[in-house]
FIDO-448317 format. One record per residue: x negated, y, z of N, C-alpha, C, O, CB in turn; residue number from 1; residue in one letter. Coordinates in steps of 0.1 Angstrom, whole numbers, plus 5000, padded with zeros to 4 digits. Glycine has a CB too. Layout:
# FIDO-448317
X/Y/Z/X/Y/Z/X/Y/Z/X/Y/Z/X/Y/Z/NUM/A
...
***
This chain:
# FIDO-448317
5580/7148/3539/5578/7163/3544/5573/7169/3534/5567/7164/3524/5568/7164/3556/1/M
5575/7183/3535/5572/7193/3526/5563/7204/3532/5566/7208/3544/5585/7200/3520/2/N
5553/7210/3525/5545/7220/3530/5553/7232/3532/5560/7236/3522/5533/7223/3521/3/C
5553/7239/3544/5561/7251/3547/5557/7264/3538/5565/7273/3535/5560/7254/3563/4/K
5543/7262/3535/5538/7275/3526/5541/7274/3512/5544/7284/3506/5523/7277/3527/5/N
5540/7262/3506/5542/7262/3490/5551/7250/3486/5552/7246/3474/5528/7261/3482/6/C
5557/7244/3496/5569/7233/3494/5565/7221/3486/5573/7213/3481/5580/7240/3486/7/N
5552/7219/3487/5545/7206/3480/5550/7195/3489/5550/7197/3501/5527/7207/3479/8/T
5554/7183/3484/5556/7169/3492/5543/7165/3497/5533/7164/3489/5563/7157/3484/9/Q
5542/7162/3509/5531/7157/3515/5533/7143/3522/5544/7139/3524/5526/7166/3524/10/L
5523/7136/3525/5522/7123/3532/5526/7126/3548/5523/7137/3553/5507/7116/3530/11/P
5532/7118/3553/5537/7120/3567/5526/7123/3577/5528/7129/3588/5545/7109/3571/12/L
5514/7117/3574/5501/7118/3583/5493/7131/3581/5483/7134/3588/5491/7107/3581/13/N
5498/7139/3570/5488/7150/3565/5486/7160/3577/5495/7162/3585/5495/7158/3551/14/S
5474/7167/3577/5472/7178/3587/5470/7190/3580/5471/7201/3585/5460/7175/3596/15/D
5467/7189/3566/5465/7201/3557/5471/7198/3543/5470/7187/3537/5449/7204/3555/16/F
5477/7209/3537/5483/7206/3524/5471/7205/3514/5460/7211/3514/5493/7219/3521/17/C
5474/7195/3504/5463/7194/3493/5463/7205/3484/5453/7209/3478/5464/7180/3484/18/N
5476/7210/3482/5477/7221/3470/5472/7234/3476/5462/7239/3471/5494/7223/3464/19/T
5476/7240/3487/5474/7253/3490/5464/7253/3503/5458/7264/3507/5490/7261/3493/20/C
5462/7242/3510/5451/7242/3519/5458/7247/3533/5451/7248/3544/5438/7251/3514/21/G
5468/7249/3533/5478/7252/3546/5478/7242/3556/5478/7230/3553/5493/7254/3541/22/G
5477/7246/3569/5477/7237/3580/5492/7234/3584/5501/7242/3585/5468/7243/3592/23/K
5493/7220/3585/5507/7214/3588/5510/7216/3602/5503/7211/3611/5507/7197/3585/24/V
5521/7225/3605/5525/7228/3619/5538/7221/3622/5549/7223/3617/5527/7244/3621/25/I
5535/7212/3632/5547/7203/3636/5554/7208/3650/5565/7203/3652/5542/7189/3638/26/R
5548/7216/3659/5553/7219/3670/5559/7233/3669/5556/7241/3660/5543/7218/3680/27/N
5570/7235/3679/5577/7247/3679/5568/7259/3684/5558/7257/3692/5589/7246/3688/28/R
5570/7270/3680/5561/7281/3685/5564/7284/3701/5575/7286/3706/5563/7296/3675/29/L
5553/7282/3707/5554/7286/3721/5543/7296/3724/5535/7299/3715/5553/7275/3730/30/T
5542/7303/3737/5532/7311/3740/5518/7303/3740/5508/7309/3734/5535/7318/3754/31/F
5517/7291/3745/5506/7283/3745/5499/7282/3732/5487/7285/3731/5509/7271/3750/32/K
5507/7278/3722/5500/7275/3709/5499/7288/3701/5492/7288/3691/5508/7265/3700/33/N
5507/7299/3705/5504/7310/3697/5493/7317/3704/5487/7326/3697/5517/7319/3696/34/L
5488/7315/3716/5476/7320/3721/5465/7312/3716/5454/7318/3715/5476/7320/3735/35/F
5466/7299/3712/5455/7289/3707/5453/7295/3692/5442/7295/3687/5461/7272/3709/36/E
5463/7298/3686/5461/7304/3672/5456/7317/3671/5448/7318/3662/5475/7304/3664/37/H
5457/7326/3679/5451/7339/3679/5437/7336/3685/5428/7342/3679/5460/7350/3688/38/I
5433/7328/3694/5420/7325/3698/5411/7319/3686/5399/7322/3685/5421/7315/3708/39/S
5419/7311/3679/5412/7302/3668/5409/7313/3657/5399/7313/3651/5421/7288/3662/40/E
5418/7322/3655/5417/7332/3644/5406/7342/3647/5399/7346/3638/5431/7339/3642/41/T
5405/7346/3659/5397/7359/3662/5383/7356/3670/5373/7364/3669/5406/7368/3670/42/F
5383/7345/3677/5375/7343/3686/5365/7332/3685/5354/7331/3691/5380/7343/3696/43/F
5370/7323/3676/5362/7310/3673/5351/7313/3664/5354/7319/3654/5371/7299/3666/44/N
5338/7310/3666/5326/7314/3658/5327/7310/3645/5321/7316/3636/5313/7308/3664/45/Y
5334/7300/3642/5335/7294/3628/5346/7300/3619/5347/7297/3608/5337/7279/3628/46/D
5354/7310/3626/5365/7316/3618/5359/7326/3609/5348/7332/3613/5376/7322/3627/47/N
5365/7330/3597/5360/7338/3587/5359/7354/3593/5350/7361/3589/5369/7336/3575/48/K
5368/7358/3602/5369/7371/3605/5355/7374/3614/5347/7384/3611/5382/7373/3613/49/L
5353/7365/3624/5339/7367/3632/5327/7366/3622/5319/7375/3621/5337/7355/3644/50/L
5327/7355/3614/5315/7353/3606/5313/7366/3596/5302/7370/3593/5317/7338/3598/51/R
5325/7371/3591/5323/7383/3582/5316/7394/3590/5307/7400/3585/5336/7387/3577/52/T
5321/7396/3602/5315/7408/3611/5301/7406/3613/5292/7414/3609/5323/7410/3626/53/F
5298/7392/3619/5282/7391/3620/5273/7391/3609/5262/7396/3609/5280/7379/3626/54/I
5279/7385/3598/5270/7386/3586/5269/7399/3579/5261/7401/3570/5275/7377/3575/55/D
5277/7409/3583/5276/7422/3577/5264/7429/3583/5258/7438/3578/5290/7430/3579/56/L
5261/7423/3595/5248/7427/3601/5236/7420/3597/5225/7426/3595/5248/7426/3616/57/F
5237/7405/3596/5225/7398/3592/5221/7397/3580/5209/7396/3578/5226/7387/3596/58/K
5232/7397/3570/5230/7397/3555/5240/7403/3548/5247/7396/3541/5228/7384/3550/59/K
5242/7417/3549/5253/7423/3542/5253/7422/3529/5264/7421/3523/5254/7436/3545/60/P
5241/7421/3522/5240/7417/3508/5248/7405/3502/5253/7404/3491/5226/7416/3504/61/E
5248/7394/3512/5254/7382/3508/5269/7384/3509/5276/7380/3500/5250/7371/3517/62/V
5274/7391/3521/5290/7393/3521/5294/7401/3510/5303/7397/3502/5295/7400/3533/63/V
5288/7413/3507/5294/7421/3498/5289/7417/3485/5298/7418/3476/5292/7436/3501/64/I
5278/7412/3481/5273/7407/3468/5282/7394/3465/5285/7391/3453/5257/7404/3467/65/G
5285/7385/3474/5293/7373/3469/5307/7375/3468/5314/7367/3462/5291/7360/3477/66/S
5311/7387/3473/5325/7389/3469/5327/7396/3455/5338/7395/3449/5333/7396/3480/67/Y
5317/7404/3451/5317/7410/3440/5314/7399/3428/5319/7399/3417/5308/7421/3441/68/I
5305/7390/3431/5302/7379/3422/5314/7369/3419/5314/7360/3411/5290/7372/3426/69/E
5325/7370/3429/5335/7361/3428/5339/7351/3437/5350/7344/3437/5333/7356/3418/70/G
5329/7350/3448/5332/7341/3460/5343/7348/3469/5342/7359/3473/5318/7338/3469/71/V
5353/7340/3470/5365/7344/3476/5370/7337/3491/5378/7342/3498/5375/7343/3465/72/R
5364/7326/3493/5367/7318/3505/5357/7318/3516/5361/7313/3527/5370/7306/3502/73/K
5346/7323/3515/5336/7322/3526/5339/7334/3536/5338/7332/3548/5322/7323/3521/74/R
5342/7346/3532/5344/7358/3539/5358/7362/3540/5366/7358/3531/5336/7368/3535/75/Y
5362/7371/3550/5376/7377/3548/5375/7388/3536/5365/7396/3535/5382/7384/3564/76/V
5384/7389/3529/5383/7397/3516/5384/7411/3521/5391/7413/3531/5393/7395/3504/77/N
5376/7421/3516/5376/7434/3521/5389/7443/3524/5390/7451/3533/5367/7441/3513/78/P
5398/7440/3515/5412/7447/3519/5417/7442/3531/5421/7449/3540/5423/7444/3507/79/V
5418/7429/3533/5423/7423/3545/5416/7429/3557/5422/7433/3567/5422/7407/3545/80/S
5402/7429/3557/5393/7432/3566/5397/7446/3571/5400/7449/3583/5379/7432/3560/81/F
5397/7456/3560/5402/7471/3563/5415/7472/3568/5417/7481/3576/5402/7480/3550/82/F
5423/7463/3565/5437/7465/3570/5439/7460/3584/5447/7465/3591/5447/7457/3562/83/G
5431/7451/3588/5430/7449/3602/5423/7460/3612/5427/7462/3624/5423/7436/3603/84/I
5414/7467/3606/5407/7478/3612/5416/7490/3614/5415/7498/3623/5395/7482/3603/85/I
5425/7492/3603/5434/7503/3603/5445/7501/3615/5450/7511/3621/5440/7505/3589/86/L
5449/7490/3617/5457/7486/3626/5451/7488/3641/5458/7494/3650/5460/7472/3624/87/T
5440/7484/3643/5432/7486/3654/5431/7502/3657/5434/7507/3668/5419/7480/3652/88/I
5427/7509/3647/5424/7523/3646/5436/7530/3651/5436/7538/3660/5421/7528/3632/89/N
5448/7526/3644/5462/7532/3651/5463/7531/3663/5466/7541/3670/5473/7527/3646/90/G
5462/7520/3669/5461/7517/3684/5453/7525/3691/5457/7530/3701/5458/7505/3688/91/L
5441/7528/3687/5430/7535/3693/5434/7550/3694/5433/7556/3705/5416/7532/3685/92/N
5440/7556/3681/5444/7570/3682/5455/7572/3692/5455/7582/3699/5448/7575/3668/93/V
5464/7562/3693/5475/7563/3701/5471/7565/3714/5475/7574/3722/5483/7552/3701/94/Y
5460/7556/3718/5456/7557/3733/5449/7571/3736/5450/7576/3747/5445/7545/3738/95/I
5441/7575/3726/5434/7586/3728/5444/7599/3728/5441/7609/3735/5422/7587/3718/96/I
5453/7599/3720/5463/7610/3719/5471/7610/3733/5475/7621/3739/5474/7608/3705/97/S
5474/7599/3737/5481/7599/3750/5474/7600/3761/5480/7606/3770/5488/7587/3751/98/K
5462/7596/3764/5457/7598/3777/5442/7606/3777/5437/7610/3787/5455/7584/3782/99/F
5437/7609/3765/5423/7612/3765/5421/7624/3755/5411/7626/3749/5413/7599/3762/100/Y
5432/7630/3752/5433/7641/3740/5423/7653/3744/5417/7658/3735/5449/7648/3736/101/K
5422/7657/3757/5414/7668/3761/5398/7666/3759/5390/7675/3760/5417/7670/3776/102/K
5396/7654/3757/5381/7650/3754/5377/7649/3742/5365/7647/3741/5378/7639/3759/103/Y
5385/7651/3731/5382/7650/3718/5383/7664/3712/5385/7664/3700/5390/7640/3711/104/V
5383/7675/3720/5384/7689/3713/5373/7691/3706/5362/7690/3711/5386/7700/3722/105/N
5374/7696/3692/5363/7699/3686/5356/7710/3688/5345/7712/3682/5365/7699/3674/106/A
5361/7719/3696/5354/7731/3699/5341/7728/3709/5331/7736/3711/5364/7742/3706/107/S
5343/7716/3715/5331/7712/3725/5318/7712/3716/5307/7714/3721/5333/7696/3733/108/S
5320/7709/3702/5307/7706/3694/5300/7719/3691/5288/7719/3691/5311/7700/3680/109/I
5306/7730/3690/5299/7744/3687/5297/7751/3700/5288/7760/3700/5309/7754/3677/110/V
5303/7747/3711/5300/7752/3724/5302/7768/3724/5312/7774/3720/5286/7749/3728/111/G
5291/7773/3730/5291/7789/3731/5285/7797/3721/5280/7809/3723/5285/7793/3743/112/D
5283/7791/3709/5276/7800/3697/5285/7811/3694/5297/7810/3695/5274/7792/3683/113/L
5277/7821/3690/5284/7834/3688/5294/7833/3675/5305/7838/3675/5272/7845/3684/114/D
5288/7825/3666/5298/7822/3654/5312/7815/3657/5322/7815/3650/5290/7811/3644/115/S
5311/7811/3669/5325/7803/3672/5334/7811/3681/5345/7806/3685/5322/7790/3680/116/A
5331/7824/3684/5339/7831/3693/5349/7839/3686/5356/7847/3693/5330/7838/3701/117/Q
5350/7838/3673/5362/7847/3666/5374/7839/3666/5374/7826/3668/5358/7852/3650/118/N
5386/7845/3665/5398/7838/3668/5401/7828/3656/5410/7819/3658/5410/7850/3670/119/E
5396/7829/3645/5398/7821/3634/5390/7807/3637/5396/7797/3634/5394/7828/3620/120/A
5379/7807/3642/5371/7795/3645/5378/7787/3656/5380/7775/3655/5356/7800/3649/121/T
5383/7795/3666/5390/7788/3678/5404/7781/3672/5407/7770/3676/5393/7801/3691/122/K
5411/7788/3663/5423/7783/3658/5419/7769/3650/5426/7759/3652/5429/7793/3650/123/K
5411/7770/3641/5406/7760/3632/5401/7748/3640/5402/7737/3635/5396/7766/3623/124/I
5394/7749/3650/5389/7738/3659/5401/7732/3666/5403/7720/3665/5378/7743/3671/125/M
5409/7740/3673/5422/7734/3677/5432/7727/3668/5437/7717/3672/5428/7744/3683/126/A
5433/7733/3656/5441/7726/3646/5434/7712/3642/5440/7701/3641/5443/7735/3633/127/L
5423/7714/3639/5413/7702/3634/5415/7691/3642/5416/7680/3636/5397/7704/3635/128/S
5416/7692/3656/5417/7681/3666/5429/7676/3665/5430/7664/3664/5414/7685/3680/129/T
5441/7683/3664/5454/7678/3661/5456/7672/3649/5462/7661/3650/5463/7687/3661/130/D
5452/7676/3639/5453/7672/3626/5445/7658/3623/5449/7649/3616/5449/7685/3618/131/I
5433/7657/3630/5425/7646/3627/5430/7634/3636/5428/7622/3633/5410/7649/3631/132/S
5436/7638/3646/5442/7626/3654/5456/7621/3646/5458/7609/3644/5445/7631/3670/133/L
5463/7630/3642/5477/7628/3636/5476/7619/3623/5484/7610/3621/5484/7641/3632/134/E
5466/7623/3616/5463/7618/3602/5450/7610/3601/5445/7609/3590/5461/7629/3592/135/Y
5445/7604/3613/5433/7599/3613/5431/7587/3603/5422/7586/3595/5429/7595/3626/136/A
5441/7579/3604/5441/7566/3593/5440/7569/3579/5434/7562/3571/5453/7557/3594/137/S
5446/7580/3576/5448/7587/3561/5434/7591/3558/5429/7587/3548/5458/7601/3561/138/L
5428/7602/3567/5415/7606/3565/5403/7595/3564/5393/7597/3557/5412/7615/3574/139/F
5404/7583/3572/5395/7575/3574/5396/7567/3561/5386/7562/3556/5397/7569/3587/140/F
5408/7565/3555/5411/7557/3543/5404/7565/3530/5399/7560/3521/5426/7555/3542/141/S
5406/7578/3531/5402/7587/3522/5386/7587/3520/5382/7588/3508/5407/7601/3525/142/L
5379/7586/3530/5364/7584/3531/5359/7574/3520/5349/7575/3513/5361/7579/3545/143/L
5368/7563/3520/5363/7550/3512/5362/7555/3497/5351/7554/3491/5374/7537/3513/144/I
5372/7561/3491/5368/7563/3475/5359/7575/3474/5352/7576/3465/5383/7565/3465/145/P
5359/7584/3483/5349/7595/3481/5335/7591/3482/5327/7593/3474/5351/7605/3491/146/L
5333/7583/3493/5319/7576/3495/5315/7567/3485/5303/7566/3482/5318/7569/3507/147/A
5325/7561/3478/5323/7552/3467/5319/7560/3453/5310/7556/3445/5337/7544/3464/148/A
5326/7571/3452/5322/7582/3441/5307/7584/3440/5300/7581/3431/5329/7596/3443/149/L
5304/7591/3453/5291/7595/3455/5282/7584/3453/5272/7586/3446/5290/7601/3467/150/V
5284/7573/3459/5275/7559/3457/5273/7557/3444/5261/7553/3440/5282/7547/3462/151/S
5283/7558/3434/5283/7554/3422/5274/7565/3412/5267/7562/3402/5297/7551/3418/152/L
5276/7575/3416/5265/7588/3411/5252/7584/3413/5243/7584/3405/5267/7603/3418/153/I
5249/7581/3428/5235/7580/3431/5229/7568/3426/5217/7567/3422/5232/7581/3447/154/V
5239/7556/3426/5234/7542/3421/5237/7538/3409/5240/7527/3407/5238/7532/3427/155/Y
5237/7548/3399/5242/7546/3387/5237/7536/3378/5243/7529/3370/5242/7556/3380/156/H
5224/7535/3381/5215/7525/3374/5215/7512/3380/5206/7504/3376/5201/7531/3374/157/N
5223/7509/3390/5224/7495/3397/5234/7485/3390/5234/7473/3395/5228/7497/3413/158/K
5241/7489/3380/5250/7483/3373/5264/7477/3382/5269/7466/3379/5243/7473/3366/159/K
5267/7486/3392/5279/7484/3399/5290/7493/3394/5287/7505/3393/5277/7485/3413/160/Y
5300/7489/3392/5311/7498/3389/5317/7505/3402/5313/7504/3413/5322/7489/3381/161/N
5329/7513/3398/5334/7522/3410/5340/7512/3419/5337/7513/3431/5345/7534/3406/162/Y
5349/7502/3415/5356/7493/3423/5345/7485/3432/5347/7484/3444/5364/7483/3413/163/T
5335/7481/3427/5326/7475/3434/5318/7483/3445/5313/7478/3455/5317/7470/3425/164/E
5318/7496/3443/5313/7504/3454/5323/7507/3463/5320/7510/3475/5307/7516/3450/165/H
5335/7507/3460/5347/7507/3469/5345/7495/3478/5344/7498/3490/5362/7507/3462/166/V
5343/7483/3474/5341/7472/3482/5332/7472/3492/5333/7466/3503/5339/7463/3474/167/I
5321/7478/3488/5309/7479/3497/5313/7488/3509/5310/7485/3520/5297/7486/3488/168/L
5320/7499/3506/5325/7509/3518/5337/7505/3525/5340/7510/3535/5329/7523/3512/169/Y
5345/7495/3520/5355/7488/3528/5349/7480/3540/5353/7482/3551/5364/7478/3518/170/L
5339/7471/3535/5332/7464/3545/5326/7473/3556/5329/7473/3568/5321/7457/3538/171/Y
5317/7482/3549/5310/7489/3558/5315/7498/3567/5311/7499/3579/5303/7495/3553/172/S
5325/7505/3563/5333/7515/3572/5343/7507/3582/5348/7512/3592/5343/7525/3561/173/M
5344/7495/3577/5353/7486/3588/5344/7484/3600/5347/7486/3612/5359/7470/3582/174/S
5331/7479/3597/5322/7476/3607/5320/7489/3617/5320/7489/3629/5308/7472/3600/175/V
5317/7499/3610/5317/7514/3620/5329/7515/3628/5329/7518/3640/5315/7528/3612/176/Y
5341/7514/3622/5353/7516/3629/5356/7507/3641/5362/7510/3651/5363/7514/3620/177/S
5351/7494/3638/5353/7482/3648/5344/7487/3662/5349/7488/3673/5346/7467/3640/178/I
5331/7491/3659/5321/7495/3668/5325/7507/3677/5324/7508/3689/5308/7497/3662/179/L
5331/7517/3668/5337/7529/3672/5348/7530/3684/5349/7537/3694/5343/7533/3661/180/S
5357/7520/3679/5369/7517/3688/5364/7509/3702/5368/7512/3713/5380/7507/3678/181/V
5356/7499/3698/5353/7491/3711/5345/7500/3721/5350/7500/3733/5345/7478/3707/182/V
5334/7506/3717/5325/7513/3725/5331/7527/3729/5329/7532/3740/5312/7514/3718/183/F
5338/7531/3719/5346/7545/3722/5354/7545/3735/5353/7553/3744/5355/7548/3711/184/G
5364/7533/3734/5372/7531/3747/5364/7528/3758/5368/7534/3769/5381/7520/3747/185/L
5355/7522/3759/5345/7520/3771/5338/7533/3775/5338/7536/3787/5333/7508/3767/186/L
5333/7541/3766/5331/7554/3769/5342/7563/3777/5340/7569/3788/5328/7560/3756/187/V
5353/7561/3771/5364/7569/3776/5368/7565/3791/5371/7573/3800/5376/7568/3765/188/L
5367/7552/3792/5371/7546/3805/5361/7549/3814/5365/7548/3826/5373/7532/3804/189/L
5348/7551/3812/5337/7554/3821/5333/7568/3823/5333/7574/3834/5326/7546/3818/190/T
5327/7573/3810/5323/7588/3810/5331/7595/3799/5325/7599/3789/5306/7589/3808/191/F
5344/7598/3801/5352/7604/3792/5345/7618/3784/5345/7620/3772/5364/7607/3800/192/P
5340/7625/3793/5334/7637/3789/5322/7636/3780/5317/7645/3773/5329/7645/3802/193/E
5318/7624/3780/5306/7620/3769/5310/7615/3757/5301/7610/3749/5297/7611/3773/194/K
5324/7616/3753/5330/7610/3743/5323/7618/3729/5318/7611/3720/5346/7611/3744/195/Y
5324/7629/3728/5320/7636/3717/5306/7633/3714/5302/7633/3702/5322/7649/3718/196/M
5299/7632/3725/5283/7628/3723/5283/7614/3715/5277/7613/3705/5273/7627/3739/197/L
5290/7605/3721/5292/7593/3715/5295/7594/3702/5288/7588/3695/5300/7585/3721/198/F
5304/7601/3697/5309/7602/3683/5297/7606/3674/5296/7602/3663/5320/7613/3682/199/G
5287/7616/3680/5277/7620/3672/5267/7607/3669/5263/7604/3658/5270/7633/3678/200/S
5264/7601/3681/5255/7589/3681/5261/7578/3670/5253/7571/3664/5255/7583/3697/201/V
5274/7577/3670/5281/7567/3658/5278/7572/3643/5276/7565/3634/5300/7566/3659/202/M
5278/7585/3643/5275/7592/3630/5260/7588/3626/5258/7586/3614/5277/7608/3630/203/Y
5250/7588/3636/5236/7585/3633/5237/7570/3631/5228/7565/3623/5226/7590/3645/204/L
5245/7562/3636/5245/7547/3635/5251/7545/3621/5244/7538/3614/5254/7540/3646/205/F
5261/7551/3615/5265/7547/3602/5257/7553/3591/5257/7548/3579/5279/7552/3601/206/I
5250/7562/3595/5237/7568/3585/5228/7555/3584/5226/7549/3573/5226/7582/3593/207/F
5223/7553/3595/5212/7541/3595/5216/7528/3591/5208/7520/3586/5205/7540/3608/208/I
5229/7524/3592/5236/7512/3588/5236/7513/3573/5231/7504/3567/5250/7511/3594/209/Y
5241/7524/3567/5242/7524/3552/5229/7523/3546/5227/7515/3537/5250/7536/3547/210/H
5218/7531/3552/5206/7528/3548/5201/7514/3545/5195/7510/3535/5199/7533/3556/211/C
5205/7508/3557/5200/7492/3557/5208/7484/3546/5202/7475/3539/5203/7486/3572/212/Y
5222/7486/3545/5230/7479/3534/5225/7483/3521/5224/7474/3513/5244/7482/3535/213/I
5222/7496/3518/5218/7500/3503/5204/7494/3501/5201/7491/3490/5217/7517/3500/214/H
5194/7492/3511/5181/7488/3508/5183/7473/3506/5176/7467/3497/5170/7491/3521/215/T
5191/7465/3514/5194/7450/3512/5201/7447/3498/5198/7437/3491/5203/7445/3524/216/R
5211/7455/3495/5219/7453/3483/5213/7456/3472/5212/7447/3463/5231/7461/3484/217/L
5207/7467/3471/5201/7473/3458/5186/7470/3458/5179/7474/3448/5204/7490/3458/218/F
5180/7464/3468/5168/7462/3467/5157/7474/3467/5148/7473/3459/5167/7454/3457/219/K
5158/7482/3473/5150/7495/3472/5139/7495/3479/5139/7490/3491/5158/7506/3474/220/L
5129/7501/3475/5116/7503/3482/5117/7516/3493/5127/7524/3492/5104/7505/3472/221/S
5109/7518/3500/5110/7528/3510/5112/7543/3502/5120/7551/3506/5098/7528/3519/222/A
5104/7544/3492/5105/7556/3484/5118/7560/3478/5123/7571/3478/5096/7554/3473/223/K
5123/7548/3472/5135/7548/3464/5148/7551/3477/5157/7559/3474/5137/7532/3455/224/Q
5147/7545/3487/5155/7547/3496/5155/7562/3501/5166/7567/3504/5153/7538/3505/225/L
5145/7568/3501/5142/7583/3507/5151/7590/3497/5160/7597/3501/5125/7588/3506/226/I
5148/7588/3483/5151/7597/3473/5167/7594/3472/5174/7603/3471/5141/7595/3460/227/L
5171/7582/3471/5184/7581/3471/5193/7587/3481/5204/7592/3478/5187/7569/3470/228/K
5189/7585/3495/5195/7590/3505/5196/7606/3504/5206/7611/3506/5189/7584/3517/229/T
5185/7612/3501/5186/7625/3500/5196/7631/3491/5203/7640/3493/5175/7629/3496/230/L
5196/7623/3479/5207/7627/3469/5220/7625/3474/5229/7633/3472/5205/7620/3457/231/L
5221/7613/3479/5235/7610/3486/5239/7621/3495/5250/7626/3494/5235/7597/3495/232/F
5231/7626/3504/5234/7636/3514/5236/7650/3507/5246/7657/3511/5220/7637/3525/233/L
5230/7654/3496/5232/7666/3490/5246/7666/3482/5254/7676/3481/5220/7669/3480/234/V
5248/7654/3476/5262/7653/3470/5272/7655/3480/5280/7664/3479/5264/7639/3464/235/I
5272/7645/3491/5281/7646/3501/5285/7656/3507/5297/7658/3510/5278/7641/3508/236/G
5272/7666/3509/5275/7679/3516/5281/7690/3507/5287/7699/3511/5263/7684/3521/237/F
5279/7688/3495/5286/7697/3486/5301/7693/3485/5310/7702/3485/5280/7697/3471/238/I
5304/7684/3485/5318/7677/3486/5324/7681/3501/5336/7686/3500/5316/7660/3486/239/I
5319/7681/3511/5322/7683/3524/5327/7700/3525/5337/7704/3530/5309/7678/3533/240/Y
5317/7707/3518/5318/7721/3519/5329/7724/3510/5336/7734/3513/5305/7727/3516/241/I
5331/7718/3498/5344/7720/3489/5356/7717/3497/5365/7725/3496/5344/7712/3476/242/G
5358/7706/3506/5370/7704/3512/5371/7713/3523/5382/7716/3526/5371/7691/3516/243/F
5361/7717/3530/5362/7726/3540/5368/7740/3536/5377/7745/3543/5350/7728/3546/244/S
5362/7746/3524/5368/7757/3519/5383/7755/3514/5391/7765/3514/5360/7761/3510/245/I
5387/7743/3509/5400/7741/3505/5410/7741/3519/5421/7746/3519/5402/7728/3496/246/L
5404/7735/3529/5411/7734/3540/5413/7748/3547/5424/7750/3553/5406/7725/3549/247/G
5404/7757/3547/5406/7770/3554/5415/7777/3545/5424/7784/3550/5392/7778/3556/248/V
5414/7776/3532/5422/7783/3523/5437/7779/3523/5447/7786/3519/5416/7782/3510/249/L
5438/7767/3529/5451/7762/3530/5459/7768/3543/5471/7772/3543/5448/7747/3531/250/T
5450/7767/3553/5454/7772/3565/5458/7789/3565/5467/7794/3571/5441/7769/3575/251/L
5450/7796/3557/5452/7810/3553/5467/7811/3547/5476/7819/3551/5440/7816/3542/252/V
5468/7803/3537/5479/7802/3529/5493/7801/3535/5503/7808/3532/5476/7793/3521/253/L
5492/7791/3545/5503/7785/3553/5506/7794/3565/5516/7793/3572/5499/7771/3559/254/T
5497/7805/3567/5499/7813/3578/5494/7808/3592/5496/7814/3602/5513/7815/3579/255/G
5488/7796/3591/5481/7791/3604/5471/7798/3610/5469/7798/3622/5476/7778/3603/256/A
5463/7806/3600/5454/7816/3608/5457/7827/3598/5463/7825/3588/5436/7811/3610/257/I
5452/7840/3602/5451/7849/3595/5437/7858/3592/5428/7856/3600/5460/7856/3601/258/E
5437/7866/3581/5424/7869/3578/5418/7879/3589/5406/7881/3589/5425/7876/3564/259/L
5425/7885/3597/5419/7894/3608/5414/7885/3619/5406/7889/3627/5430/7906/3614/260/Q
5418/7872/3619/5412/7860/3628/5397/7860/3627/5390/7859/3637/5419/7846/3623/261/D
5392/7862/3614/5379/7861/3612/5369/7873/3617/5356/7872/3615/5378/7859/3600/262/F
5375/7882/3622/5368/7894/3628/5360/7889/3640/5365/7882/3649/5378/7905/3631/263/A
5348/7894/3640/5340/7889/3654/5347/7894/3668/5354/7905/3668/5324/7896/3653/264/P
5346/7886/3678/5351/7891/3689/5344/7901/3697/5332/7899/3700/5353/7881/3697/265/K
5350/7913/3699/5344/7923/3705/5344/7922/3720/5338/7931/3727/5349/7935/3701/266/K
***
């Protein structure tokens, strides 16, 4: 008998391969054993996926720090973890676009503010909703390298290189995404008109969660945390303004909005 994963010859009574560690599968695929495999993979407390998610709350410095230091077997690697999240996100975006799109209108954020009453703002808000849904996975993925760049600047004295900062945000943003999808769908099913408020609450959560991770991982005092967080927010805000200006210029150059649209509503 040979291992189906690496083709190593195995004793007849082997349950696992001595070379690659793969489980020996003797039964044909059925719905029953497929369900058992999915349950074992995703819902068993001892599985790596659930352990990774739980420990990213209990001891994030161990999950992130151990991977950076070379431990590869204890937790799900960050790329695989993030890949699973992107798949879940894709399904979530499809559900929202299909059934709940009217509840994710960006214009509800600014409400009746006078600054939001010109035609340009209305068009930008409408376009931002469509674009954010259509390219949700791309924008979410781009947040990782951008946040890692800001983090590298802020924590330059902590001896973590850029790739190691990327690892941090692959893990942390995956946690944020899981919670956003699960609780977001519950909100849409029960109080859909509160979904944008829920999104604001999640922004607060991810802010606090990153403060928690940074404190544990970089061993920050309260004073250091405050200073580093302020610096992070300032740099992040500058980058946000830069991308916002670039986005508006792109809309003007492509004809999606016109300069006269910026005139106040009479």
